All heavy atoms as a GROMACS GRO file, in nm:
protein
  588
    1MET      N    1   1.764  -0.728   0.053
    1MET     CA    2   1.648  -0.812   0.083
    1MET      C    3   1.699  -0.951   0.118
    1MET      O    4   1.780  -1.009   0.047
    1MET     CB    5   1.554  -0.818  -0.037
    1MET     CG    6   1.440  -0.915  -0.014
    1MET     SD    7   1.332  -0.949  -0.155
    1MET     CE    8   1.286  -0.790  -0.209
    2LEU      N    9   1.646  -1.001   0.227
    2LEU     CA   10   1.677  -1.138   0.268
    2LEU      C   11   1.571  -1.231   0.210
    2LEU      O   12   1.452  -1.206   0.225
    2LEU     CB   13   1.676  -1.147   0.421
    2LEU     CG   14   1.694  -1.287   0.482
    2LEU    CD1   15   1.831  -1.343   0.448
    2LEU    CD2   16   1.673  -1.281   0.632
    3VAL      N   17   1.612  -1.335   0.141
    3VAL     CA   18   1.519  -1.431   0.082
    3VAL      C   19   1.539  -1.565   0.152
    3VAL      O   20   1.652  -1.616   0.157
    3VAL     CB   21   1.542  -1.446  -0.070
    3VAL    CG1   22   1.446  -1.548  -0.128
    3VAL    CG2   23   1.527  -1.312  -0.140
    4LEU      N   24   1.432  -1.620   0.208
    4LEU     CA   25   1.439  -1.746   0.282
    4LEU      C   26   1.340  -1.846   0.227
    4LEU      O   27   1.235  -1.809   0.175
    4LEU     CB   28   1.404  -1.721   0.430
    4LEU     CG   29   1.492  -1.623   0.505
    4LEU    CD1   30   1.433  -1.593   0.641
    4LEU    CD2   31   1.632  -1.681   0.521
    5SER      N   32   1.371  -1.972   0.242
    5SER     CA   33   1.276  -2.079   0.212
    5SER      C   34   1.221  -2.129   0.345
    5SER      O   35   1.296  -2.152   0.440
    5SER     CB   36   1.346  -2.194   0.140
    5SER     OG   37   1.395  -2.151   0.016
    6ARG      N   38   1.091  -2.147   0.355
    6ARG     CA   39   1.026  -2.195   0.476
    6ARG      C   40   0.922  -2.298   0.440
    6ARG      O   41   0.867  -2.298   0.330
    6ARG     CB   42   0.954  -2.081   0.550
    6ARG     CG   43   1.043  -1.967   0.592
    6ARG     CD   44   1.118  -1.988   0.723
    6ARG     NE   45   1.229  -2.080   0.706
    6ARG     CZ   46   1.286  -2.148   0.804
    6ARG    NH1   47   1.244  -2.137   0.927
    6ARG    NH2   48   1.386  -2.228   0.781
    7LYS      N   49   0.894  -2.389   0.530
    7LYS     CA   50   0.789  -2.489   0.514
    7LYS      C   51   0.672  -2.450   0.603
    7LYS      O   52   0.685  -2.366   0.692
    7LYS     CB   53   0.841  -2.627   0.554
    7LYS     CG   54   0.953  -2.677   0.464
    7LYS     CD   55   1.004  -2.811   0.511
    7LYS     CE   56   1.120  -2.856   0.422
    7LYS     NZ   57   1.182  -2.979   0.472
    8ILE      N   58   0.558  -2.513   0.579
    8ILE     CA   59   0.439  -2.485   0.659
    8ILE      C   60   0.472  -2.504   0.808
    8ILE      O   61   0.532  -2.603   0.847
    8ILE     CB   62   0.322  -2.574   0.617
    8ILE    CG1   63   0.280  -2.539   0.474
    8ILE    CG2   64   0.204  -2.559   0.712
    8ILE    CD1   65   0.175  -2.629   0.416
    9GLY      N   66   0.434  -2.407   0.888
    9GLY     CA   67   0.458  -2.411   1.031
    9GLY      C   68   0.589  -2.349   1.075
    9GLY      O   69   0.608  -2.319   1.192
   10GLU      N   70   0.681  -2.327   0.982
   10GLU     CA   71   0.809  -2.266   1.018
   10GLU      C   72   0.791  -2.114   1.029
   10GLU      O   73   0.705  -2.054   0.965
   10GLU     CB   74   0.916  -2.300   0.916
   10GLU     CG   75   0.954  -2.447   0.918
   10GLU     CD   76   1.064  -2.481   0.820
   10GLU    OE1   77   1.077  -2.415   0.715
   10GLU    OE2   78   1.138  -2.576   0.849
   11ARG      N   79   0.874  -2.054   1.114
   11ARG     CA   80   0.862  -1.912   1.144
   11ARG      C   81   0.987  -1.835   1.107
   11ARG      O   82   1.096  -1.891   1.101
   11ARG     CB   83   0.834  -1.894   1.293
   11ARG     CG   84   0.708  -1.960   1.337
   11ARG     CD   85   0.695  -1.958   1.486
   11ARG     NE   86   0.674  -1.820   1.528
   11ARG     CZ   87   0.618  -1.783   1.640
   11ARG    NH1   88   0.579  -1.874   1.727
   11ARG    NH2   89   0.602  -1.657   1.671
   12ILE      N   90   0.969  -1.706   1.089
   12ILE     CA   91   1.078  -1.611   1.071
   12ILE      C   92   1.061  -1.508   1.182
   12ILE      O   93   0.952  -1.454   1.201
   12ILE     CB   94   1.071  -1.543   0.932
   12ILE    CG1   95   1.083  -1.646   0.822
   12ILE    CG2   96   1.177  -1.435   0.920
   12ILE    CD1   97   1.045  -1.593   0.686
   13LEU      N   98   1.167  -1.482   1.255
   13LEU     CA   99   1.162  -1.384   1.363
   13LEU      C  100   1.228  -1.254   1.317
   13LEU      O  101   1.336  -1.256   1.258
   13LEU     CB  102   1.235  -1.438   1.486
   13LEU     CG  103   1.181  -1.570   1.541
   13LEU    CD1  104   1.266  -1.616   1.659
   13LEU    CD2  105   1.035  -1.558   1.581
   14ILE      N  106   1.160  -1.143   1.344
   14ILE     CA  107   1.212  -1.011   1.310
   14ILE      C  108   1.225  -0.935   1.441
   14ILE      O  109   1.124  -0.900   1.504
   14ILE     CB  110   1.118  -0.937   1.212
   14ILE    CG1  111   1.098  -1.021   1.086
   14ILE    CG2  112   1.174  -0.799   1.180
   14ILE    CD1  113   0.992  -0.968   0.992
   15GLY      N  114   1.347  -0.913   1.483
   15GLY     CA  115   1.370  -0.850   1.612
   15GLY      C  116   1.317  -0.939   1.724
   15GLY      O  117   1.308  -1.061   1.710
   16ASP      N  118   1.282  -0.876   1.835
   16ASP     CA  119   1.233  -0.950   1.951
   16ASP      C  120   1.082  -0.961   1.957
   16ASP      O  121   1.029  -1.036   2.037
   16ASP     CB  122   1.282  -0.883   2.080
   16ASP     CG  123   1.433  -0.889   2.094
   16ASP    OD1  124   1.493  -0.985   2.043
   16ASP    OD2  125   1.489  -0.796   2.156
   17GLU      N  126   1.010  -0.885   1.871
   17GLU     CA  127   0.865  -0.874   1.888
   17GLU      C  128   0.782  -0.917   1.769
   17GLU      O  129   0.660  -0.913   1.774
   17GLU     CB  130   0.829  -0.730   1.924
   17GLU     CG  131   0.893  -0.683   2.054
   17GLU     CD  132   0.852  -0.542   2.087
   17GLU    OE1  133   0.832  -0.463   1.993
   17GLU    OE2  134   0.839  -0.511   2.206
   18ILE      N  135   0.844  -0.956   1.658
   18ILE     CA  136   0.767  -0.989   1.538
   18ILE      C  137   0.802  -1.130   1.493
   18ILE      O  138   0.918  -1.167   1.482
   18ILE     CB  139   0.797  -0.889   1.424
   18ILE    CG1  140   0.763  -0.747   1.469
   18ILE    CG2  141   0.719  -0.926   1.297
   18ILE    CD1  142   0.811  -0.640   1.373
   19ALA      N  143   0.697  -1.209   1.465
   19ALA     CA  144   0.715  -1.344   1.412
   19ALA      C  145   0.624  -1.363   1.292
   19ALA      O  146   0.506  -1.326   1.296
   19ALA     CB  147   0.682  -1.448   1.519
   20VAL      N  148   0.678  -1.417   1.185
   20VAL     CA  149   0.602  -1.446   1.064
   20VAL      C  150   0.600  -1.597   1.048
   20VAL      O  151   0.706  -1.661   1.046
   20VAL     CB  152   0.667  -1.379   0.940
   20VAL    CG1  153   0.588  -1.412   0.814
   20VAL    CG2  154   0.678  -1.228   0.959
   21THR      N  155   0.479  -1.655   1.038
   21THR     CA  156   0.463  -1.800   1.028
   21THR      C  157   0.400  -1.836   0.895
   21THR      O  158   0.302  -1.774   0.853
   21THR     CB  159   0.373  -1.853   1.142
   21THR    OG1  160   0.426  -1.810   1.266
   21THR    CG2  161   0.365  -2.004   1.140
   22VAL      N  162   0.454  -1.936   0.826
   22VAL     CA  163   0.393  -1.988   0.704
   22VAL      C  164   0.277  -2.078   0.747
   22VAL      O  165   0.296  -2.179   0.814
   22VAL     CB  166   0.494  -2.067   0.619
   22VAL    CG1  167   0.426  -2.125   0.496
   22VAL    CG2  168   0.612  -1.979   0.580
   23VAL      N  169   0.156  -2.039   0.711
   23VAL     CA  170   0.036  -2.111   0.754
   23VAL      C  171  -0.008  -2.212   0.649
   23VAL      O  172  -0.042  -2.326   0.681
   23VAL     CB  173  -0.079  -2.012   0.784
   23VAL    CG1  174  -0.206  -2.085   0.822
   23VAL    CG2  175  -0.037  -1.915   0.894
   24ARG      N  176  -0.007  -2.170   0.523
   24ARG     CA  177  -0.054  -2.259   0.417
   24ARG      C  178   0.011  -2.220   0.285
   24ARG      O  179   0.035  -2.102   0.259
   24ARG     CB  180  -0.207  -2.248   0.405
   24ARG     CG  181  -0.265  -2.339   0.298
   24ARG     CD  182  -0.417  -2.338   0.295
   24ARG     NE  183  -0.468  -2.204   0.271
   24ARG     CZ  184  -0.588  -2.163   0.310
   24ARG    NH1  185  -0.668  -2.244   0.375
   24ARG    NH2  186  -0.628  -2.041   0.284
   25ILE      N  187   0.037  -2.319   0.203
   25ILE     CA  188   0.091  -2.297   0.070
   25ILE      C  189  -0.002  -2.367  -0.029
   25ILE      O  190  -0.034  -2.485  -0.013
   25ILE     CB  191   0.233  -2.356   0.056
   25ILE    CG1  192   0.327  -2.294   0.160
   25ILE    CG2  193   0.287  -2.334  -0.085
   25ILE    CD1  194   0.463  -2.362   0.168
   26SER      N  195  -0.050  -2.291  -0.128
   26SER     CA  196  -0.134  -2.351  -0.231
   26SER      C  197  -0.089  -2.297  -0.366
   26SER      O  198   0.008  -2.223  -0.375
   26SER     CB  199  -0.282  -2.321  -0.205
   26SER     OG  200  -0.306  -2.182  -0.206
   27GLN      N  201  -0.162  -2.331  -0.470
   27GLN     CA  202  -0.121  -2.293  -0.605
   27GLN      C  203  -0.107  -2.142  -0.618
   27GLN      O  204  -0.204  -2.068  -0.620
   27GLN     CB  205  -0.222  -2.344  -0.706
   27GLN     CG  206  -0.230  -2.494  -0.712
   27GLN     CD  207  -0.338  -2.541  -0.808
   27GLN    OE1  208  -0.424  -2.465  -0.848
   27GLN    NE2  209  -0.332  -2.669  -0.843
   28GLY      N  210   0.016  -2.096  -0.626
   28GLY     CA  211   0.042  -1.955  -0.651
   28GLY      C  212   0.027  -1.863  -0.532
   28GLY      O  213   0.045  -1.743  -0.547
   29THR      N  214  -0.010  -1.912  -0.415
   29THR     CA  215  -0.025  -1.825  -0.300
   29THR      C  216   0.038  -1.887  -0.175
   29THR      O  217   0.048  -2.009  -0.163
   29THR     CB  218  -0.172  -1.794  -0.267
   29THR    OG1  219  -0.239  -1.916  -0.235
   29THR    CG2  220  -0.242  -1.726  -0.383
   30VAL      N  221   0.078  -1.801  -0.087
   30VAL     CA  222   0.131  -1.842   0.043
   30VAL      C  223   0.051  -1.766   0.147
   30VAL      O  224   0.038  -1.644   0.141
   30VAL     CB  225   0.281  -1.808   0.057
   30VAL    CG1  226   0.331  -1.842   0.196
   30VAL    CG2  227   0.362  -1.880  -0.049
   31ARG      N  228  -0.004  -1.836   0.243
   31ARG     CA  229  -0.078  -1.772   0.352
   31ARG      C  230   0.016  -1.763   0.471
   31ARG      O  231   0.076  -1.862   0.511
   31ARG     CB  232  -0.201  -1.852   0.387
   31ARG     CG  233  -0.293  -1.781   0.481
   31ARG     CD  234  -0.426  -1.858   0.487
   31ARG     NE  235  -0.526  -1.781   0.552
   31ARG     CZ  236  -0.616  -1.706   0.493
   31ARG    NH1  237  -0.616  -1.698   0.362
   31ARG    NH2  238  -0.704  -1.638   0.561
   32ILE      N  239   0.032  -1.641   0.524
   32ILE     CA  240   0.123  -1.621   0.635
   32ILE      C  241   0.048  -1.559   0.753
   32ILE      O  242  -0.054  -1.491   0.736
   32ILE     CB  243   0.243  -1.532   0.597
   32ILE    CG1  244   0.196  -1.395   0.549
   32ILE    CG2  245   0.330  -1.598   0.493
   32ILE    CD1  246   0.309  -1.297   0.528
   33GLY      N  247   0.099  -1.586   0.870
   33GLY     CA  248   0.048  -1.523   0.991
   33GLY      C  249   0.155  -1.434   1.048
   33GLY      O  250   0.273  -1.469   1.045
   34ILE      N  251   0.115  -1.318   1.099
   34ILE     CA  252   0.211  -1.223   1.153
   34ILE      C  253   0.173  -1.190   1.297
   34ILE      O  254   0.060  -1.148   1.323
   34ILE     CB  255   0.214  -1.094   1.069
   34ILE    CG1  256   0.250  -1.128   0.924
   34ILE    CG2  257   0.312  -0.993   1.129
   34ILE    CD1  258   0.229  -1.014   0.827
   35GLU      N  259   0.265  -1.212   1.388
   35GLU     CA  260   0.247  -1.174   1.527
   35GLU      C  261   0.334  -1.052   1.552
   35GLU      O  262   0.455  -1.056   1.531
   35GLU     CB  263   0.289  -1.287   1.620
   35GLU     CG  264   0.205  -1.412   1.606
   35GLU     CD  265   0.260  -1.527   1.689
   35GLU    OE1  266   0.297  -1.502   1.806
   35GLU    OE2  267   0.268  -1.637   1.635
   36ALA      N  268   0.270  -0.942   1.594
   36ALA     CA  269   0.343  -0.818   1.619
   36ALA      C  270   0.271  -0.741   1.728
   36ALA      O  271   0.152  -0.764   1.754
   36ALA     CB  272   0.349  -0.735   1.490
   37PRO      N  273   0.340  -0.651   1.794
   37PRO     CA  274   0.275  -0.570   1.896
   37PRO      C  275   0.158  -0.490   1.837
   37PRO      O  276   0.162  -0.451   1.720
   37PRO     CB  277   0.385  -0.474   1.943
   37PRO     CG  278   0.513  -0.537   1.901
   37PRO     CD  279   0.482  -0.618   1.780
   38ARG      N  280   0.056  -0.468   1.917
   38ARG     CA  281  -0.063  -0.397   1.869
   38ARG      C  282  -0.033  -0.254   1.823
   38ARG      O  283  -0.102  -0.201   1.738
   38ARG     CB  284  -0.171  -0.394   1.976
   38ARG     CG  285  -0.232  -0.529   2.001
   38ARG     CD  286  -0.363  -0.513   2.077
   38ARG     NE  287  -0.427  -0.641   2.097
   38ARG     CZ  288  -0.508  -0.700   2.011
   38ARG    NH1  289  -0.532  -0.642   1.897
   38ARG    NH2  290  -0.562  -0.816   2.038
   39ASN      N  291   0.070  -0.194   1.879
   39ASN     CA  292   0.102  -0.056   1.840
   39ASN      C  293   0.177  -0.047   1.708
   39ASN      O  294   0.205   0.062   1.659
   39ASN     CB  295   0.183   0.014   1.951
   39ASN     CG  296   0.319  -0.050   1.972
   39ASN    OD1  297   0.341  -0.165   1.937
   39ASN    ND2  298   0.409   0.024   2.033
   40LEU      N  299   0.208  -0.161   1.647
   40LEU     CA  300   0.278  -0.165   1.520
   40LEU      C  301   0.178  -0.194   1.408
   40LEU      O  302   0.104  -0.292   1.413
   40LEU     CB  303   0.386  -0.275   1.522
   40LEU     CG  304   0.472  -0.287   1.398
   40LEU    CD1  305   0.558  -0.161   1.381
   40LEU    CD2  306   0.562  -0.408   1.410
   41SER      N  307   0.173  -0.108   1.309
   41SER     CA  308   0.081  -0.125   1.198
   41SER      C  309   0.134  -0.230   1.100
   41SER      O  310   0.249  -0.222   1.055
   41SER     CB  311   0.063   0.009   1.126
   41SER     OG  312  -0.020  -0.004   1.014
   42VAL      N  313   0.051  -0.329   1.067
   42VAL     CA  314   0.087  -0.432   0.969
   42VAL      C  315  -0.022  -0.428   0.862
   42VAL      O  316  -0.137  -0.460   0.888
   42VAL     CB  317   0.094  -0.572   1.034
   42VAL    CG1  318   0.127  -0.677   0.928
   42VAL    CG2  319   0.196  -0.574   1.147
   43VAL      N  320   0.014  -0.384   0.741
   43VAL     CA  321  -0.083  -0.371   0.632
   43VAL      C  322  -0.023  -0.426   0.503
   43VAL      O  323   0.099  -0.435   0.488
   43VAL     CB  324  -0.126  -0.225   0.610
   43VAL    CG1  325  -0.201  -0.171   0.730
   43VAL    CG2  326  -0.009  -0.136   0.579
   44ARG      N  327  -0.111  -0.461   0.411
   44ARG     CA  328  -0.066  -0.505   0.279
   44ARG      C  329  -0.021  -0.384   0.198
   44ARG      O  330  -0.079  -0.277   0.206
   44ARG     CB  331  -0.180  -0.576   0.206
   44ARG     CG  332  -0.220  -0.708   0.272
   44ARG     CD  333  -0.342  -0.768   0.207
   44ARG     NE  334  -0.457  -0.682   0.238
   44ARG     CZ  335  -0.554  -0.651   0.152
   44ARG    NH1  336  -0.552  -0.698   0.031
   44ARG    NH2  337  -0.653  -0.573   0.188
   45GLU      N  338   0.082  -0.401   0.119
   45GLU     CA  339   0.137  -0.292   0.041
   45GLU      C  340   0.033  -0.229  -0.052
   45GLU      O  341   0.025  -0.108  -0.064
   45GLU     CB  342   0.256  -0.342  -0.042
   45GLU     CG  343   0.319  -0.234  -0.128
   45GLU     CD  344   0.431  -0.285  -0.215
   45GLU    OE1  345   0.421  -0.401  -0.264
   45GLU    OE2  346   0.528  -0.211  -0.234
   46GLU      N  347  -0.050  -0.312  -0.115
   46GLU     CA  348  -0.148  -0.256  -0.211
   46GLU      C  349  -0.250  -0.166  -0.143
   46GLU      O  350  -0.304  -0.075  -0.204
   46GLU     CB  351  -0.216  -0.367  -0.292
   46GLU     CG  352  -0.298  -0.466  -0.212
   46GLU     CD  353  -0.221  -0.586  -0.163
   46GLU    OE1  354  -0.097  -0.584  -0.159
   46GLU    OE2  355  -0.287  -0.684  -0.125
   47VAL      N  356  -0.278  -0.190  -0.015
   47VAL     CA  357  -0.370  -0.103   0.058
   47VAL      C  358  -0.308   0.036   0.075
   47VAL      O  359  -0.371   0.138   0.051
   47VAL     CB  360  -0.406  -0.164   0.196
   47VAL    CG1  361  -0.484  -0.066   0.281
   47VAL    CG2  362  -0.484  -0.293   0.177
   48VAL      N  363  -0.182   0.039   0.113
   48VAL     CA  364  -0.112   0.167   0.130
   48VAL      C  365  -0.101   0.240  -0.003
   48VAL      O  366  -0.127   0.360  -0.011
   48VAL     CB  367   0.029   0.144   0.191
   48VAL    CG1  368   0.108   0.273   0.196
   48VAL    CG2  369   0.016   0.084   0.330
   49LEU      N  370  -0.066   0.168  -0.108
   49LEU     CA  371  -0.054   0.231  -0.241
   49LEU      C  372  -0.188   0.286  -0.286
   49LEU      O  373  -0.195   0.396  -0.342
   49LEU     CB  374   0.001   0.130  -0.342
   49LEU     CG  375   0.144   0.084  -0.319
   49LEU    CD1  376   0.182  -0.024  -0.421
   49LEU    CD2  377   0.242   0.200  -0.323
   50SER      N  378  -0.297   0.214  -0.264
   50SER     CA  379  -0.429   0.259  -0.302
   50SER      C  380  -0.468   0.383  -0.223
   50SER      O  381  -0.521   0.480  -0.279
   50SER     CB  382  -0.532   0.147  -0.278
   50SER     OG  383  -0.662   0.194  -0.303
   51GLU      N  384  -0.442   0.382  -0.093
   51GLU     CA  385  -0.475   0.499  -0.009
   51GLU      C  386  -0.395   0.621  -0.054
   51GLU      O  387  -0.448   0.730  -0.062
   51GLU     CB  388  -0.448   0.468   0.137
   51GLU     CG  389  -0.548   0.372   0.197
   51GLU     CD  390  -0.512   0.329   0.339
   51GLU    OE1  391  -0.403   0.365   0.388
   51GLU    OE2  392  -0.594   0.259   0.400
   52ASN      N  393  -0.267   0.601  -0.084
   52ASN     CA  394  -0.183   0.713  -0.130
   52ASN      C  395  -0.233   0.766  -0.263
   52ASN      O  396  -0.236   0.887  -0.285
   52ASN     CB  397  -0.037   0.670  -0.143
   52ASN     CG  398   0.029   0.651  -0.008
   52ASN    OD1  399  -0.021   0.696   0.094
   52ASN    ND2  400   0.142   0.582  -0.007
   53SER      N  401  -0.274   0.678  -0.353
   53SER     CA  402  -0.326   0.719  -0.483
   53SER      C  403  -0.455   0.798  -0.466
   53SER      O  404  -0.474   0.902  -0.528
   53SER     CB  405  -0.350   0.596  -0.571
   53SER     OG  406  -0.410   0.633  -0.691
   54GLU      N  407  -0.546   0.750  -0.381
   54GLU     CA  408  -0.672   0.821  -0.357
   54GLU      C  409  -0.646   0.957  -0.294
   54GLU      O  410  -0.710   1.055  -0.329
   54GLU     CB  411  -0.762   0.737  -0.267
   54GLU     CG  412  -0.817   0.614  -0.335
   54GLU     CD  413  -0.893   0.522  -0.241
   54GLU    OE1  414  -0.916   0.561  -0.124
   54GLU    OE2  415  -0.927   0.410  -0.283
   55LEU      N  416  -0.550   0.965  -0.202
   55LEU     CA  417  -0.516   1.091  -0.139
   55LEU      C  418  -0.462   1.189  -0.242
   55LEU      O  419  -0.502   1.305  -0.245
   55LEU     CB  420  -0.414   1.069  -0.027
   55LEU     CG  421  -0.363   1.194   0.044
   55LEU    CD1  422  -0.478   1.265   0.114
   55LEU    CD2  423  -0.255   1.157   0.144
   56MET      N  424  -0.374   1.142  -0.331
   56MET     CA  425  -0.320   1.229  -0.434
   56MET      C  426  -0.428   1.277  -0.528
   56MET      O  427  -0.432   1.394  -0.565
   56MET     CB  428  -0.209   1.155  -0.511
   56MET     CG  429  -0.082   1.137  -0.430
   56MET     SD  430   0.044   1.037  -0.513
   56MET     CE  431   0.071   1.128  -0.663
   57GLU      N  432  -0.522   1.189  -0.566
   57GLU     CA  433  -0.631   1.228  -0.654
   57GLU      C  434  -0.718   1.334  -0.589
   57GLU      O  435  -0.759   1.430  -0.653
   57GLU     CB  436  -0.716   1.107  -0.692
   57GLU     CG  437  -0.649   1.014  -0.789
   57GLU     CD  438  -0.732   0.891  -0.821
   57GLU    OE1  439  -0.852   0.888  -0.787
   57GLU    OE2  440  -0.677   0.797  -0.879
   58SER      N  441  -0.748   1.319  -0.460
   58SER     CA  442  -0.832   1.416  -0.392
   58SER      C  443  -0.761   1.550  -0.381
   58SER      O  444  -0.823   1.655  -0.392
   58SER     CB  445  -0.875   1.366  -0.254
   58SER     OG  446  -0.764   1.359  -0.166
   59GLN      N  447  -0.629   1.549  -0.362
   59GLN     CA  448  -0.555   1.674  -0.355
   59GLN      C  449  -0.552   1.744  -0.490
   59GLN      O  450  -0.561   1.866  -0.497
   59GLN     CB  451  -0.413   1.648  -0.304
   59GLN     CG  452  -0.408   1.610  -0.159
   59GLN     CD  453  -0.269   1.571  -0.113
   59GLN    OE1  454  -0.181   1.544  -0.194
   59GLN    NE2  455  -0.250   1.566   0.017
   60VAL      N  456  -0.541   1.670  -0.599
   60VAL     CA  457  -0.543   1.728  -0.732
   60VAL      C  458  -0.678   1.791  -0.760
   60VAL      O  459  -0.688   1.902  -0.810
   60VAL     CB  460  -0.508   1.623  -0.840
   60VAL    CG1  461  -0.538   1.675  -0.978
   60VAL    CG2  462  -0.362   1.583  -0.828
   61LYS      N  463  -0.788   1.722  -0.722
   61LYS     CA  464  -0.922   1.775  -0.745
   61LYS      C  465  -0.943   1.904  -0.668
   61LYS      O  466  -1.005   1.996  -0.716
   61LYS     CB  467  -1.027   1.672  -0.704
   61LYS     CG  468  -1.036   1.555  -0.798
   61LYS     CD  469  -1.137   1.453  -0.751
   61LYS     CE  470  -1.135   1.330  -0.840
   61LYS     NZ  471  -1.223   1.225  -0.791
   62ILE      N  472  -0.889   1.912  -0.549
   62ILE     CA  473  -0.904   2.032  -0.468
   62ILE      C  474  -0.826   2.148  -0.529
   62ILE      O  475  -0.872   2.261  -0.529
   62ILE     CB  476  -0.857   2.007  -0.322
   62ILE    CG1  477  -0.953   1.910  -0.253
   62ILE    CG2  478  -0.844   2.135  -0.244
   62ILE    CD1  479  -0.904   1.858  -0.120
   63SER      N  480  -0.711   2.122  -0.585
   63SER     CA  481  -0.627   2.230  -0.635
   63SER      C  482  -0.665   2.278  -0.775
   63SER      O  483  -0.626   2.386  -0.816
   63SER     CB  484  -0.480   2.187  -0.633
   63SER     OG  485  -0.458   2.082  -0.724
   64LEU      N  486  -0.743   2.199  -0.849
   64LEU     CA  487  -0.785   2.240  -0.982
   64LEU      C  488  -0.904   2.335  -0.973
   64LEU      O  489  -0.991   2.318  -0.889
   64LEU     CB  490  -0.826   2.119  -1.067
   64LEU     CG  491  -0.713   2.026  -1.110
   64LEU    CD1  492  -0.770   1.906  -1.184
   64LEU    CD2  493  -0.615   2.099  -1.198
   65PRO      N  494  -0.909   2.438  -1.058
   65PRO     CA  495  -1.025   2.527  -1.057
   65PRO      C  496  -1.150   2.451  -1.100
   65PRO      O  497  -1.145   2.361  -1.182
   65PRO     CB  498  -0.988   2.635  -1.158
   65PRO     CG  499  -0.878   2.579  -1.241
   65PRO     CD  500  -0.811   2.473  -1.157
   66GLN      N  501  -1.263   2.490  -1.042
   66GLN     CA  502  -1.389   2.420  -1.071
   66GLN      C  503  -1.442   2.456  -1.210
   66GLN      O  504  -1.498   2.373  -1.278
   66GLN     CB  505  -1.493   2.454  -0.964
   66GLN     CG  506  -1.453   2.405  -0.826
   66GLN     CD  507  -1.435   2.254  -0.822
   66GLN    OE1  508  -1.514   2.180  -0.878
   66GLN    NE2  509  -1.329   2.208  -0.757
   67THR      N  510  -1.429   2.582  -1.252
   67THR     CA  511  -1.477   2.622  -1.384
   67THR      C  512  -1.368   2.701  -1.454
   67THR      O  513  -1.291   2.774  -1.392
   67THR     CB  514  -1.603   2.709  -1.375
   67THR    OG1  515  -1.574   2.824  -1.297
   67THR    CG2  516  -1.719   2.633  -1.314
   68VAL      N  517  -1.364   2.688  -1.584
   68VAL     CA  518  -1.268   2.760  -1.664
   68VAL      C  519  -1.347   2.827  -1.776
   68VAL      O  520  -1.428   2.761  -1.843
   68VAL     CB  521  -1.161   2.667  -1.725
   68VAL    CG1  522  -1.067   2.744  -1.813
   68VAL    CG2  523  -1.087   2.594  -1.615
   69SER      N  524  -1.330   2.956  -1.792
   69SER     CA  525  -1.402   3.025  -1.900
   69SER      C  526  -1.302   3.075  -2.002
   69SER      O  527  -1.192   3.118  -1.969
   69SER     CB  528  -1.486   3.141  -1.844
   69SER     OG  529  -1.401   3.234  -1.782
   70PHE      N  530  -1.341   3.065  -2.125
   70PHE     CA  531  -1.256   3.112  -2.235
   70PHE      C  532  -1.327   3.225  -2.305
   70PHE      O  533  -1.448   3.224  -2.322
   70PHE     CB  534  -1.229   2.999  -2.336
   70PHE     CG  535  -1.147   2.887  -2.277
   70PHE    CD1  536  -1.208   2.774  -2.223
   70PHE    CD2  537  -1.010   2.895  -2.276
   70PHE    CE1  538  -1.133   2.672  -2.170
   70PHE    CE2  539  -0.934   2.793  -2.222
   70PHE     CZ  540  -0.995   2.682  -2.169
   71SER      N  541  -1.252   3.323  -2.350
   71SER     CA  542  -1.307   3.436  -2.421
   71SER      C  543  -1.298   3.411  -2.570
   71SER      O  544  -1.198   3.355  -2.618
   71SER     CB  545  -1.231   3.564  -2.383
   71SER     OG  546  -1.270   3.669  -2.464
   72ASN      N  547  -1.399   3.450  -2.644
   72ASN     CA  548  -1.398   3.435  -2.790
   72ASN      C  549  -1.334   3.553  -2.859
   72ASN      O  550  -1.337   3.564  -2.979
   72ASN     CB  551  -1.541   3.415  -2.843
   72ASN     CG  552  -1.594   3.277  -2.809
   72ASN    OD1  553  -1.515   3.183  -2.788
   72ASN    ND2  554  -1.724   3.265  -2.802
   73GLN      N  555  -1.278   3.643  -2.782
   73GLN     CA  556  -1.216   3.762  -2.842
   73GLN      C  557  -1.082   3.725  -2.902
   73GLN      O  558  -1.010   3.642  -2.849
   73GLN     CB  559  -1.197   3.871  -2.737
   73GLN     CG  560  -1.327   3.919  -2.676
   73GLN     CD  561  -1.301   4.014  -2.561
   73GLN    OE1  562  -1.188   4.030  -2.516
   73GLN    NE2  563  -1.407   4.078  -2.514
   74THR      N  564  -1.051   3.792  -3.014
   74THR     CA  565  -0.921   3.770  -3.076
   74THR      C  566  -0.827   3.877  -3.024
   74THR      O  567  -0.867   3.991  -3.001
   74THR     CB  568  -0.929   3.777  -3.229
   74THR    OG1  569  -0.984   3.901  -3.264
   74THR    CG2  570  -1.012   3.663  -3.285
   75PRO      N  571  -0.702   3.841  -3.006
   75PRO     CA  572  -0.606   3.941  -2.955
   75PRO      C  573  -0.586   4.052  -3.056
   75PRO      O  574  -0.587   4.029  -3.176
   75PRO     CB  575  -0.479   3.861  -2.933
   75PRO     CG  576  -0.498   3.727  -2.996
   75PRO     CD  577  -0.643   3.712  -3.027
   76THR      N  578  -0.572   4.173  -3.005
   76THR     CA  579  -0.544   4.286  -3.093
   76THR      C  580  -0.400   4.328  -3.074
   76THR      O  581  -0.346   4.321  -2.965
   76THR     CB  582  -0.637   4.406  -3.058
   76THR    OG1  583  -0.620   4.440  -2.923
   76THR    CG2  584  -0.781   4.372  -3.088
   77GLY      N  585  -0.337   4.369  -3.175
   77GLY     CA  586  -0.197   4.396  -3.160
   77GLY      C  587  -0.151   4.505  -3.237
   77GLY      O  588  -0.106   4.580  -3.286
   0.00000   0.00000   0.00000
């Protein structure tokens, strides 16, 4: 991981097509702007994690049986 210090208005270039600009710095938060080609998806990590979690939950619900019945019979041996 590359760690850089930047001031408001300074940019970080990633390859030839992506630029990250520090827009604002306030208490505990940094606001950044990202310029990237439209065909490149730029999303917050927590959105992806939430979507993956919801997808996993829906897959578990689908794979679990809807009803479970138990017999009151005792095993004979």
